[in-house]
C-alpha positions as CSV (number, residue, x, y, z in Angstrom):
1,M,94.2,7.2,-74.2
2,A,92.6,5.9,-77.5
3,G,92.6,8.4,-80.0
4,G,90.2,8.9,-83.1
5,G,91.7,8.2,-86.2
6,D,91.9,11.9,-88.6
7,N,88.5,13.7,-89.7
8,K,88.1,16.4,-93.2
9,D,85.6,19.1,-92.9
10,S,83.5,19.4,-95.9
11,K,86.9,21.0,-98.1
12,G,88.9,18.4,-97.3
13,E,90.7,19.4,-94.5
14,S,92.3,17.5,-92.2
15,Q,91.1,18.4,-88.3
16,V,92.2,17.9,-85.1
17,P,90.9,14.1,-84.0
18,K,88.9,13.8,-80.7
19,I,90.5,11.8,-78.0
20,N,88.8,9.8,-75.7
21,G,90.0,8.3,-72.5
22,R,89.1,7.7,-69.1
23,A,89.1,10.6,-66.4
24,T,88.8,11.0,-62.7
25,A,86.9,13.7,-60.6
26,D,90.4,15.1,-60.5
27,T,91.6,14.5,-64.0
28,L,88.3,15.7,-65.7
29,K,88.7,19.5,-66.5
30,I,87.1,22.3,-68.6
31,G,86.2,21.7,-72.2
32,C,85.5,17.5,-71.9
33,I,82.3,15.6,-72.7
34,A,81.4,12.9,-70.1
35,M,77.9,10.8,-69.4
36,V,76.1,12.8,-66.5
37,Q,72.8,12.0,-65.2
38,K,69.8,13.9,-66.2
39,D,66.7,13.2,-65.7
40,G,67.3,9.3,-64.3
41,Q,69.1,8.7,-67.1
42,H,72.7,9.1,-68.2
43,R,73.3,12.1,-71.3
44,R,76.1,13.4,-73.3
45,A,77.1,17.3,-71.3
46,E,79.9,19.8,-72.0
47,I,81.5,20.6,-68.7
48,L,82.2,24.9,-68.9
49,S,83.1,25.8,-64.9
50,I,84.2,23.6,-62.1
51,R,84.2,24.7,-58.6
52,D,84.8,23.8,-54.8
53,I,81.9,24.4,-52.9
54,K,81.5,23.2,-48.9
55,S,79.8,20.1,-49.9
56,G,82.5,19.3,-52.7
57,R,83.7,19.4,-56.5
58,Q,81.3,20.6,-59.1
59,F,81.0,20.6,-62.4
60,Y,78.5,23.3,-64.3
61,C,77.5,21.2,-67.3
62,N,75.7,21.7,-70.6
63,F,73.7,18.6,-71.5
64,D,73.7,18.1,-75.5
65,N,70.1,19.2,-77.0
66,F,69.0,20.7,-73.3
67,N,68.0,24.2,-73.8
68,K,70.7,26.8,-71.6
69,R,68.2,27.3,-68.6
70,L,68.9,23.9,-67.9
71,D,72.6,23.7,-67.4
72,E,73.5,23.3,-64.2
73,W,76.1,22.3,-61.3
74,V,76.8,18.8,-60.4
75,P,78.1,16.8,-58.1
76,V,80.7,13.8,-58.4
77,N,78.6,11.0,-57.8
78,R,76.2,12.1,-60.9
79,I,79.2,11.7,-63.4
80,D,80.1,8.4,-65.0
81,F,83.9,7.7,-65.4
82,S,83.4,4.0,-66.1
83,Q,82.5,5.6,-69.6
84,D,85.3,7.6,-71.9
85,V,85.2,11.3,-71.7
86,E,86.3,13.2,-74.7
87,W,89.4,15.3,-73.9
88,P,88.8,18.8,-75.6
89,S,91.3,19.2,-78.8
90,P,94.7,20.9,-78.3
91,E,94.7,24.6,-79.2
92,K,96.4,24.9,-82.3
93,P,99.7,26.8,-82.7
94,K,99.9,30.2,-83.6
95,E,100.9,31.4,-86.8
96,A,104.1,32.9,-87.4
97,K,104.1,37.1,-88.3
98,K,104.9,36.9,-91.8
99,S,104.7,41.0,-92.2
100,S,108.4,42.4,-91.1
101,A,109.2,45.3,-88.6
102,P,109.9,48.1,-90.9
103,V,106.5,47.5,-92.8
104,A,104.6,47.6,-89.7
105,K,106.3,50.6,-87.9
106,K,105.4,52.3,-91.9
107,T,101.6,50.7,-91.1
108,I,102.1,52.3,-87.3
109,G,103.2,56.1,-88.8
110,Q,100.1,56.2,-91.6
111,K,97.6,55.5,-88.3
112,K,98.9,58.2,-86.6
113,G,99.0,60.2,-89.3
114,Q,95.6,60.1,-91.0
115,K,92.3,60.4,-89.3
116,R,89.2,58.2,-88.7
117,P,86.4,57.5,-91.3
118,A,83.7,59.8,-90.2
119,V,82.1,56.6,-90.7
120,T,84.1,55.1,-88.4
121,R,83.7,57.6,-86.0
122,E,79.7,57.8,-86.5
123,V,80.2,54.2,-85.7
124,S,82.6,54.1,-82.2
125,V,79.8,56.7,-81.3
126,A,76.9,54.6,-82.0
127,S,79.2,51.8,-79.8
128,E,79.8,53.8,-76.4
129,A,76.1,54.8,-76.9
130,S,75.4,51.4,-76.2
131,T,77.7,50.9,-73.0
132,P,75.4,48.5,-70.5
133,R,74.5,50.4,-66.9
134,P,75.9,48.9,-64.4
135,W,73.5,46.2,-64.8
136,G,74.1,44.7,-67.7
137,D,77.5,43.4,-67.5
138,F,77.1,42.2,-63.9
139,D,80.8,43.1,-63.1
140,D,80.7,45.8,-60.1
141,S,83.8,47.0,-60.6
142,Q,82.9,48.2,-64.2
143,K,80.4,51.4,-63.8
144,G,79.1,52.0,-67.5
145,T,77.2,54.8,-69.2
146,P,73.0,55.4,-68.9
147,D,71.7,54.1,-72.0
148,P,69.4,56.9,-73.2
149,E,67.6,55.0,-75.0
150,G,66.1,52.7,-71.9
151,E,66.7,50.6,-69.3
152,E,65.5,47.5,-69.5
153,K,65.0,45.1,-72.2
154,L,61.3,43.8,-72.2
155,T,61.9,40.7,-71.4
156,T,59.7,37.2,-71.6
157,P,57.2,36.6,-68.5
158,L,57.9,33.4,-68.4
159,D,53.7,32.7,-67.9
160,L,52.7,31.3,-71.1
161,D,49.6,30.1,-69.8
162,N,48.3,27.2,-71.8
163,T,50.0,27.9,-75.0
164,P,51.1,25.1,-77.1
165,G,54.5,24.0,-77.7
166,A,56.6,26.9,-76.3
167,E,58.7,24.1,-73.6
168,D,59.3,22.3,-76.8
169,D,60.2,24.7,-79.3
170,D,62.3,27.4,-77.1
171,P,64.1,30.2,-79.2
172,M,65.7,31.6,-76.6
173,D,68.1,28.2,-76.3
174,L,71.7,30.1,-77.0
175,D,73.8,27.5,-77.1
176,E,75.3,28.1,-80.2
177,V,75.5,32.0,-79.0
178,A,77.4,31.3,-76.0
179,A,79.8,29.5,-77.6
180,R,80.8,31.2,-80.3
181,A,80.7,34.5,-77.5
182,V,83.2,32.4,-75.7
183,S,85.6,31.8,-78.4
184,A,85.0,34.9,-80.1
185,K,87.9,37.2,-79.7
186,A,87.5,40.9,-78.2
187,E,86.8,43.1,-80.7
188,P,87.3,47.5,-80.8
189,P,84.2,48.7,-79.8
190,E,84.4,49.8,-83.3
191,A,84.0,46.9,-84.7
192,F,80.2,46.7,-85.1
193,S,77.7,49.3,-84.3
194,R,74.2,48.4,-81.4
195,Q,72.3,47.8,-84.3
196,E,74.1,45.4,-86.0
197,E,74.9,43.2,-81.8
198,I,71.1,43.6,-81.2
199,E,70.4,42.2,-84.8
200,K,73.3,39.9,-84.9
201,L,72.1,38.4,-81.2
202,R,68.7,38.8,-82.5
203,V,69.2,35.7,-84.9
204,G,70.6,33.6,-81.7
205,G,67.7,34.0,-80.0
206,S,69.1,36.4,-77.0
207,M,67.9,39.9,-76.7
208,T,71.4,40.4,-74.6
209,Q,72.7,43.7,-75.6
210,N,76.8,42.5,-73.8
211,Q,78.5,39.1,-76.0
212,A,79.9,38.5,-72.3
213,E,76.4,38.1,-71.1
214,I,75.9,35.0,-73.3
215,S,78.4,32.9,-71.8
216,R,78.0,34.0,-67.7
217,I,77.7,31.0,-65.6
218,R,75.0,29.9,-63.4
219,N,76.7,31.1,-60.1
220,I,74.2,30.7,-57.2
221,T,73.1,26.5,-57.6
222,K,69.7,26.8,-55.0
223,V,67.0,29.2,-53.5
224,Q,64.9,28.9,-50.5
225,F,62.2,31.0,-50.8
226,G,59.2,31.0,-48.7
227,K,58.0,26.9,-48.6
228,Y,59.9,26.9,-52.7
229,D,62.9,25.5,-53.4
230,L,63.5,27.6,-56.6
231,F,66.8,26.8,-59.0
232,P,67.8,29.5,-60.4
233,W,68.5,29.5,-65.0
234,Y,71.0,32.5,-65.2
235,F,73.8,33.8,-63.4
236,S,72.5,37.1,-61.4
237,P,74.8,39.3,-59.9
238,Y,75.1,38.6,-56.3
239,P,78.3,38.9,-53.6
240,E,80.8,36.4,-54.3
241,A,80.6,35.0,-51.3
242,F,77.2,33.4,-51.7
243,T,78.7,31.0,-54.8
244,Q,80.2,28.9,-52.6
245,E,77.1,27.6,-50.2
246,D,75.2,25.1,-51.1
247,L,72.1,27.1,-50.6
248,M,70.6,30.3,-49.9
249,Y,68.0,32.0,-48.0
250,I,65.5,34.6,-49.7
251,C,63.6,36.9,-47.3
252,E,60.0,36.4,-49.1
253,F,59.0,39.8,-47.8
254,C,62.2,41.6,-47.6
255,L,64.3,40.3,-50.4
256,C,67.6,39.8,-48.5
257,Y,69.4,37.4,-48.7
258,W,71.6,35.2,-46.0
259,G,74.4,32.5,-46.5
260,D,73.8,30.4,-43.7
261,V,70.1,29.4,-42.1
262,K,71.0,30.8,-38.2
263,S,71.1,34.5,-39.5
264,F,68.5,34.1,-42.4
265,Q,66.3,32.2,-38.9
266,R,66.8,35.2,-36.5
267,H,65.9,37.9,-39.8
268,R,63.1,36.0,-39.7
269,Q,61.8,36.7,-36.5
270,K,62.8,40.5,-36.8
271,C,61.4,41.4,-40.1
272,T,58.0,42.7,-39.5
273,L,57.7,42.9,-43.3
274,Q,54.5,41.4,-44.8
275,H,53.8,43.0,-47.6
276,P,55.9,44.8,-50.9
277,P,56.7,48.4,-49.2
278,G,54.6,50.2,-51.4
279,N,50.7,51.4,-51.9
280,E,48.4,48.9,-52.1
281,L,46.4,49.9,-55.7
282,Y,44.0,47.3,-56.5
283,R,42.5,43.9,-54.6
284,D,40.2,41.4,-55.2
285,D,39.6,37.9,-53.9
286,Y,43.1,36.3,-55.8
287,V,45.8,38.9,-55.8
288,S,47.0,42.4,-54.6
289,F,48.8,45.1,-56.6
290,F,51.1,47.4,-54.8
291,E,53.5,50.4,-56.5
292,I,56.9,50.8,-55.6
293,D,58.9,53.8,-56.4
294,G,62.7,52.9,-57.3
295,R,64.1,55.7,-56.0
296,R,61.7,55.3,-52.4
297,Q,62.6,52.0,-52.1
298,R,66.2,51.6,-54.0
299,T,67.0,48.6,-51.4
300,W,64.1,46.1,-51.4
301,C,64.1,47.1,-55.6
302,R,67.6,46.2,-56.1
303,N,67.2,43.0,-54.5
304,L,63.6,42.3,-56.5
305,C,66.0,42.6,-59.6
306,L,68.4,40.7,-58.6
307,L,65.5,38.3,-57.7
308,S,64.1,37.9,-61.5
309,K,67.7,37.8,-62.2
310,M,68.3,34.3,-61.7
311,F,65.2,34.0,-64.3
312,L,65.8,36.4,-66.8
313,D,69.2,36.2,-69.3
314,H,69.0,38.6,-71.0
315,K,67.7,41.6,-68.1
316,T,69.7,44.5,-68.1
317,L,68.9,46.2,-65.2
318,Y,69.4,45.7,-61.5
319,Y,71.7,48.5,-60.1
320,D,70.3,52.3,-60.7
321,V,66.3,51.5,-60.4
322,D,65.6,55.4,-59.7
323,P,64.0,56.2,-63.1
324,F,61.7,53.1,-62.7
325,L,58.2,51.9,-60.8
326,F,57.7,48.9,-60.3
327,Y,54.1,46.9,-60.2
328,V,54.1,44.3,-58.0
329,M,51.3,41.4,-58.1
330,T,51.2,39.1,-54.8
331,S,49.4,36.2,-53.0
332,R,47.3,36.6,-50.1
333,D,47.1,34.1,-47.0
334,E,47.3,34.5,-43.0
335,K,51.1,34.9,-43.3
336,G,51.1,38.0,-45.8
337,Y,51.4,38.9,-49.6
338,H,53.7,36.4,-51.2
339,L,55.0,37.7,-54.6
340,V,54.3,36.5,-57.5
341,G,55.3,38.5,-60.4
342,Y,55.6,41.8,-60.9
343,F,55.7,44.7,-64.1
344,S,58.5,47.8,-64.5
345,K,57.5,50.8,-65.4
346,E,59.7,53.9,-66.7
347,K,58.5,56.5,-64.7
348,E,58.7,59.1,-68.2
349,S,58.8,56.8,-71.4
350,V,59.6,59.2,-74.2
351,D,58.3,56.2,-76.5
352,G,55.5,56.0,-74.5
353,Y,56.5,51.6,-73.0
354,N,54.1,51.2,-70.4
355,V,55.8,47.6,-69.5
356,A,59.8,48.2,-69.4
357,C,60.7,44.2,-67.5
358,I,57.7,41.7,-67.0
359,L,58.7,38.3,-65.3
360,T,56.5,35.4,-63.0
361,L,58.0,33.4,-60.9
362,P,58.8,30.0,-61.2
363,Q,56.2,28.8,-58.6
364,Y,53.3,30.4,-60.5
365,Q,53.3,30.5,-64.0
366,R,51.2,28.2,-66.4
367,R,48.5,29.6,-64.1
368,G,47.8,32.6,-66.1
369,Y,49.4,35.3,-63.5
370,G,51.4,36.3,-66.6
371,R,47.9,37.5,-68.2
372,L,47.4,38.8,-65.1
373,L,50.4,41.4,-65.4
374,I,49.8,42.3,-69.3
375,Q,46.0,43.1,-68.2
376,F,47.1,45.5,-65.5
377,S,49.4,47.0,-67.4
378,Y,47.0,48.4,-70.1
379,E,44.1,48.9,-67.5
380,L,46.9,51.9,-65.9
381,S,47.5,53.2,-69.9
382,K,43.8,53.7,-69.8
383,I,43.3,55.5,-66.5
384,E,46.9,57.7,-67.9
385,N,44.6,58.2,-71.3
386,K,47.4,57.3,-73.2
387,L,47.9,54.4,-75.9
388,G,50.8,52.2,-74.3
389,S,53.2,49.0,-75.3
390,P,56.2,47.5,-74.7
391,E,59.9,48.2,-74.5
392,K,60.8,47.1,-78.0
393,P,62.3,44.5,-79.2
394,L,60.7,42.0,-77.8
395,S,62.3,39.0,-77.3
396,D,60.5,35.5,-78.5
397,L,59.1,34.0,-75.6
398,G,57.7,38.0,-74.9
399,L,56.2,38.7,-78.6
400,L,54.1,34.8,-77.6
401,S,52.8,36.2,-74.7
402,Y,51.7,39.4,-75.7
403,R,50.4,38.0,-78.9
404,Q,48.2,35.8,-77.3
405,Y,46.9,38.5,-75.5
406,W,46.1,40.7,-77.8
407,T,44.4,38.1,-80.3
408,E,42.2,37.0,-77.2
409,R,41.1,41.1,-76.8
410,L,40.5,41.6,-80.8
411,I,38.9,39.1,-81.1
412,E,36.2,39.2,-78.3
413,I,35.8,42.9,-79.6
414,L,35.7,41.5,-83.6
415,L,33.4,39.3,-82.5
416,E,31.1,42.0,-80.8
417,C,30.5,44.5,-83.1
418,N,29.3,42.5,-85.5
419,E,27.3,41.1,-83.5
420,K,25.9,45.2,-83.5
421,D,26.8,45.1,-86.9
422,E,29.0,47.9,-85.6
423,K,32.0,49.1,-88.4
424,I,35.2,49.6,-86.6
425,S,38.7,50.5,-87.9
426,I,42.4,50.0,-86.3
427,E,41.9,53.4,-84.9
428,M,39.4,52.7,-82.4
429,L,40.1,49.3,-82.4
430,A,43.4,50.6,-80.2
431,Q,41.3,53.2,-78.7
432,R,39.3,50.3,-76.9
433,L,42.0,49.0,-76.4
434,A,44.8,51.7,-75.0
435,M,46.9,49.0,-77.7
436,T,49.0,51.5,-79.9
437,T,48.1,51.3,-83.4
438,A,51.7,49.4,-84.4
439,D,50.5,46.7,-82.1
440,V,47.0,46.4,-83.4
441,E,48.3,46.2,-86.9
442,S,51.2,43.4,-86.5
443,T,48.4,41.5,-84.9
444,L,46.3,41.3,-87.7
445,Q,48.9,41.3,-90.3
446,A,50.2,37.7,-88.0
447,K,47.3,36.1,-87.5
448,H,45.9,36.7,-91.3
449,M,42.8,39.0,-90.5
450,Q,43.6,42.0,-92.4
451,V,42.6,41.0,-95.9
452,W,43.1,43.6,-98.5
453,H,39.7,43.7,-100.9
454,K,38.9,46.0,-103.6
455,T,40.4,49.0,-102.9
456,D,40.6,48.8,-99.4
457,H,41.7,46.8,-96.2
458,K,39.2,45.0,-94.3
459,I,39.3,42.9,-91.0
460,V,38.7,39.3,-91.0
461,I,38.1,36.3,-88.6
462,P,39.6,32.6,-89.7
463,M,37.2,30.4,-88.7
464,K,39.7,29.1,-86.9
465,L,40.2,31.8,-84.7
466,I,36.2,31.8,-83.9
467,K,36.8,28.1,-82.9
468,E,39.3,28.9,-80.5
469,H,37.5,32.1,-79.1
470,E,34.6,29.5,-78.2
471,A,36.6,26.7,-76.9
472,R,37.5,29.0,-74.4
473,V,33.8,30.7,-73.3
474,E,32.4,26.7,-73.1
475,K,36.0,26.2,-70.8
476,A,35.5,29.7,-69.1
477,K,31.8,28.4,-67.9
478,T,33.2,25.5,-66.5
479,K,37.0,27.2,-64.8
480,P,36.3,31.2,-65.0
481,K,39.4,32.8,-66.0
482,R,41.0,35.4,-63.6
483,E,40.5,39.1,-64.9
484,I,41.9,42.8,-63.5
485,D,38.3,44.5,-62.1
486,P,39.2,48.3,-63.2
487,D,36.3,49.4,-61.0
488,L,38.9,47.8,-58.0
489,I,42.2,49.8,-59.0
490,Q,42.7,53.2,-56.6
491,W,45.4,55.1,-58.7
492,K,46.0,58.2,-60.2
493,P,49.3,58.5,-62.2
494,P,51.5,59.5,-60.5
495,V,53.7,63.3,-61.1
496,F,57.3,63.3,-60.4
497,T,59.9,66.4,-60.9
498,A,63.2,66.1,-63.0
499,S,64.9,65.4,-60.1
500,T,62.6,61.9,-59.0
501,R,62.5,60.7,-62.4
502,T,66.2,60.9,-63.3
503,W,69.7,58.6,-62.1
504,G,70.2,58.6,-59.1
505,W,74.3,58.6,-59.2
């Protein structure tokens, strides 16, 4: 093997030299950096995991300069063994403990005899309150405590319509955070609070509240869902047996899953379900919406959460679905109602949130479905005579999608009021759109539409936003944009007893 020369970092300290050499499929190990074929060319990739399945050995690769969601399991034939592999640096020897035994005993004695400071106890309580629920850490052996502050964190709709640059500049790249999570030692629960952890992970571009979740490796290789082949982006807590399968089959109507094709075919012959198991409350010539109670249809809703977890890296809910309602959007054809996307909503939200989690399946993204989901959630809020808002904090891409929707709606109303020479306030905008005043004001400030003039704040519309609105109007003349028709919604706000809106443990 050929070794590199001694390197020094910016502080002048010597680093462990990089070791390069040839490898084979049997000698390649976790931590190696090899040249792996992707998109027709070989790219540098780090080996994060190795597994043996029915089709042979596979390596889980993280590619340089690629988003974490593009990590994938690759077979041996995609790795170029004719080029040198960079082997992981050997672990540094552990330093001997400088403290002697008597000193250690004295320290322990002091800790036993003294009480923890009040600040430490408060932080510990806050940390315990943030323990993930059973569908947070995705470990079947872990029984988490429900988080009183809300179950699901709002996810990106993954449907940014025609937002330019959304894919090129993805703020949800977790590579650096994942590396730190893997290498970091476990800290005691009282070492950090819930707020500190959230802030730390927000900086890294993720809303994950558990660092172990960041380092999860995608366990499902490929999924057949109806007529589509889906390639999961993230880990999902399906039974471990499915990690050994090259292809997993999911029924697109009942969402049950199988590992072999014969069992799946037998199920398809017997399955009579042709639509989500709930009440249809909206139908037009384009989509239909169904309302599903997580308490009444637990199995279906749990399967829906397992499916969506494959495309949401920070979804924390998949098992206890009782406190949630699921509003599922479908498209229709002669075979039935096909799942397009959904959003979940707490039966009783203390903070007035009208969305907890929202997703458009990958095969339907960038076709305007995400906007319909957002609009439908606000139409329900109007029927309830409430001001709605997505659950906070928003992920970066989720904020981008919502702000695009908010901006379009605000500009439409403001231009309409300008033509009528009608005065309008932030509170009036909030009432007409069923948005909270905080969301209205934050959008106006983000788009530089709120300015201070003399002794009061004024709402103005920059010329750039007016031109963008005019362009959308012109485009809609040739290709009309799909909208939710409020008159077609057949729905009354459900009323729940104390037992039906709580956890079913």
